[in-house]
C-alpha positions as CSV (number, residue, x, y, z in Angstrom):
1,X,-89.3,-101.2,-108.7
2,X,-88.1,-101.1,-112.4
3,X,-90.6,-99.7,-115.0
4,X,-90.8,-103.1,-116.6
5,X,-91.7,-104.8,-113.2
6,X,-94.3,-102.1,-112.7
7,X,-95.8,-103.1,-116.1
8,X,-96.0,-106.8,-115.3
9,X,-93.8,-107.7,-118.2
10,X,-90.8,-109.9,-118.6
11,X,-87.9,-109.6,-120.8
12,X,-88.0,-111.7,-124.0
13,X,-85.7,-112.7,-126.7
14,X,-86.0,-112.5,-130.4
15,X,-85.3,-115.8,-132.6
16,X,-81.7,-116.1,-133.7
17,X,-81.0,-115.3,-137.2
18,X,-84.3,-113.5,-137.8
19,X,-83.5,-109.8,-138.8
20,X,-87.3,-109.2,-139.7
21,X,-88.0,-109.8,-136.0
22,X,-85.1,-107.7,-134.9
23,X,-86.2,-104.9,-137.2
24,X,-89.7,-104.9,-135.7
25,X,-88.4,-104.6,-132.2
26,X,-86.0,-101.8,-133.3
27,X,-88.7,-100.0,-135.0
28,X,-91.1,-100.3,-132.0
29,X,-88.4,-98.8,-129.8
30,X,-87.9,-96.1,-132.2
31,X,-91.6,-95.3,-132.1
32,X,-91.7,-95.4,-128.3
33,X,-88.9,-92.6,-128.2
34,X,-90.4,-90.5,-131.0
35,X,-94.1,-90.9,-130.0
36,X,-94.0,-91.2,-126.2
37,X,-90.7,-90.6,-124.4
38,X,-89.6,-87.7,-126.2
39,X,-92.9,-86.5,-127.7
40,X,-93.0,-83.6,-125.4
41,X,-90.9,-82.1,-122.5
42,X,-92.0,-84.0,-119.4
43,X,-91.0,-82.3,-116.1
44,X,-89.9,-85.8,-114.5
45,X,-89.7,-89.5,-115.2
46,X,-92.8,-89.9,-113.0
47,X,-94.7,-87.6,-115.4
48,X,-93.4,-89.5,-118.4
49,X,-94.2,-93.0,-116.7
50,X,-97.9,-91.8,-115.9
51,X,-98.4,-90.9,-119.8
52,X,-97.4,-94.4,-120.8
53,X,-100.6,-96.2,-120.4
54,X,-102.4,-93.6,-122.2
55,X,-100.0,-93.6,-125.1
56,X,-100.1,-97.5,-125.2
57,X,-103.8,-97.4,-125.5
58,X,-103.7,-94.9,-128.2
59,X,-101.0,-97.0,-130.1
60,X,-103.0,-100.3,-129.8
61,X,-106.5,-99.0,-130.3
62,X,-106.5,-95.6,-132.3
63,X,-103.2,-95.1,-134.1
64,X,-103.3,-96.1,-137.7
65,X,-100.6,-98.5,-138.6
66,X,-99.4,-98.5,-142.3
67,X,-98.5,-102.2,-142.2
68,X,-102.3,-103.1,-141.7
69,X,-103.8,-100.8,-144.0
70,X,-104.2,-97.9,-141.5
71,X,-106.0,-99.9,-138.8
72,X,-104.9,-100.2,-135.1
73,X,-103.2,-103.4,-134.0
74,X,-106.4,-104.2,-131.8
75,X,-108.5,-104.5,-134.9
76,X,-106.4,-107.7,-135.9
77,X,-107.0,-109.5,-132.6
78,X,-110.2,-111.7,-132.4
79,X,-110.1,-112.6,-128.7
80,X,-110.4,-109.2,-127.1
81,X,-112.8,-108.9,-124.2
82,X,-115.9,-106.3,-124.7
83,X,-114.0,-104.0,-122.4
84,X,-110.9,-104.1,-124.5
85,X,-112.8,-103.4,-127.6
86,X,-114.4,-100.2,-126.2
87,X,-111.3,-98.5,-124.7
88,X,-111.3,-94.8,-125.4
89,X,-108.2,-92.7,-124.9
90,X,-109.3,-89.2,-125.9
91,X,-108.2,-88.2,-122.5
92,X,-104.5,-88.6,-123.2
93,X,-102.6,-85.6,-122.0
94,X,-100.3,-85.3,-124.8
95,X,-100.2,-82.5,-127.6
96,X,-99.1,-84.3,-130.7
97,X,-101.0,-87.4,-130.0
98,X,-104.3,-85.6,-129.4
99,X,-104.0,-84.2,-133.0
100,X,-103.9,-87.9,-134.3
101,X,-106.9,-89.2,-132.4
């Protein structure tokens, strides 16, 4: 099973002739590489994949985003369930990320 299949995601396409959208996708890919995939030396791909849900939680619920006044993306969503609003990722097993939480 591919990582994308295990995360229940499907490939998507950006709109043609929209460099703003393509730039956002490329920036997110850069963030993935810098803050998750190569954030620390993992001993295996399995270990790296196991860290992903914790990183994604931190990215969406705790990481300050400069484009939205230092707030996490989840603060902009109005239809989150009570469980989604109370997610806590203080248990992330990463060194640099723990410094930012």
